[in-house]
C-alpha positions, 0 to 999 in steps of 0.5 A: 747114140742117146746119152744116159742121164738122170736127175741124180746123175746129170751131164755137164753142160759143157760136155753136152755142148761139145758133143752137139758141136761135134755132131753139127760140124760133121755136117759138110758145107752146103750152098744156101740162098738167103737175103742179108738183113743185117751186117755187123763189122767190128773195128779192128776185126777181120770177121764180119757177122751177118744175119741171113733170112729165108725169103719163103719161110720165117727162118733166119741164121747167124753167118760169119765170114772174113772181110776178104770173102765179103769184099770179093763178092762185090757190093753186098748191102742189107737187102741183097740176096746172096748164095753162100757156101756155109758150114754149120758150127756151134759156139762153145761159149753160148751153145748157139748155132752159127754158119761159117761162110767160105764163099759168097755170090750175089744172086738174082737181081743183086748179081746183075746190080753188082755186075752193073756197079762194077762196070760203072766203076770201070767206065767212071775211072776212064772219065766217061762220066766227067762233067767237063765232057758234057756238051751244052744243049742248043736253045732251039735246034734246027733238027732233033734226032729221036731213037726209040722203039717203033710205035712205043709210048715213049715215041708218042710222048716225045713227039706230042710234047715237042709239037705242043711246046714248039709246033715248028720243030723238026724231028728225025725219028729212027726206030730200033729195038729197045729190049733184048740182046740186039737192042744195044747194037741197033741203038748204037747204029741209029745213034751213029746215023743221027750223029753223022747228020749235020742238021741234027743238033741234039739226039734223044734216046727214049724208052718207057719203064720196065724191069731191070732185065728189060733195061739192061741194053742201056747199060751195055758198055758199047752203047755207053762208049758210043754216047760218050763219043757223040759229037752231038749232045745226047739226052737219055730218057730211059724208064722212070725216075728211079731207073738209072741205067749206065748210059744216063751217066754218059749222056749230056743230059738225063731226063727223068721221062720221055715227056721230060726230055721233050720239055728239055729239048725245045722251049715253050713257044707260049712262055717264050712269047710271054717273055718277049712281051715282058722284055718289050714292056721292060724296054719300053718302060726303060726308054720312057723312063730314060726320056723322062729323066733326060727331059727333066734334066733338060728342063732344069738346064733351061730354067737356069738364068744363063739359058733363059737370057744368054746375053744377060751375063754380058751386061755385067761384063759390059758395065765392067768393060765401060768402067775399065774404059773410063779408067783407062781414058782418065789414066791416059789423059792424066799421063798425057797432061803430066808429059805435056807439063814436063815437056813444057818445062823442058822446052822452057829450060831449053829455050832459056839455055839456047844461044838464040835467047842469048842473042836476043838479050844483045849478045853476038856469036863470032865465027871465023871464015871457016865457021869455027867459033871464036872464043879467044883473041888468039883464034883470029889475026889482024885483018881476018874476016869474022862472022858476027851472028846476031838475033836478026842476022849476021855481020861479016867483020874484019879484025882491025885490032886485038886487045891483049889482056895486058893491054888494049889494042885497037882494031878497025873494021874494013869490010862490013856486010850485013846478012839477014840469015838467022844463026 
């Protein structure tokens, strides 16, 4: 219904805004599709404001929703295409048209990305992507397993680069579908075959680039768990550098391309040969340097006087020994001379005190018949025989008289015998 107004009788703006608001809000809720180009979150507020843009025409609209509605949809970021159940409304304060969003669903590729992100978070929570689970690659594997599409460029790239880097490398190839609903199951089956082979020490899963939908089999939960459970180290080379399917996170090593996987799995024979030559050169240099150092030290030792003339140091000791010997001889002679002089003095004193010397001066020693010395007149009786020891012999005398101290008694010697025996 048209409103009646004129310059003389204008309508109040607020009244008109309320009328428009009523007309707009009589429209029911509708599902729309658009791309999120802006998201505004206010601290402490439960309302989120977004701007949706139509991807076919230059048209955009303001959309508001609660944080619960936005979070329930999954990871919605700027650039995500969504389908939203919205109901139009008009803000009374400024008369702007806005849409109140009741439900959000991620559309198209965004929906797949949201599902993959949710699956990734669940597997990550189980610890399948934990770095401690990663196994080290062998330096030079005896046999290399390869799971790839038959006749694919990925197979050609891997085999060609392995042959160029290490011609003697052995590769066990298993073909499988790498696209479509059966691809994940076939890749798991081929992976199990190679993992069961004891000769295979590393496995490569390779596929060329493609759209997100083409790479979906390599984000299959079953394949991811199979890769994580392999006893053999697994290298994934899926798509191009920006492509990161979930299986890359569970693999022991992610290669950016199939060519990069070939470079990671075997060393370059030419580079290794150069390293060996460099190592040999360093070893030779180290040996020559060590020998040179030891020779210099040996020359320095040989140049020392003690090694030029090993017996030279003995001359000093010989001179010292001769000096000590002379000092010892002199000390011995001096000591002997002192002892001889002392002995001569002792002998002279002994001779001077000996009975023989006394006898030589004219004295005699008397002894009774039993050989006991006679030192007193009381030691003999009259008519006893006594021995008189002289310097040149002895006499046997008989006691004839005894002179008492109070008087003189005469004595006669009856038997006289001379004995030439020395006392």
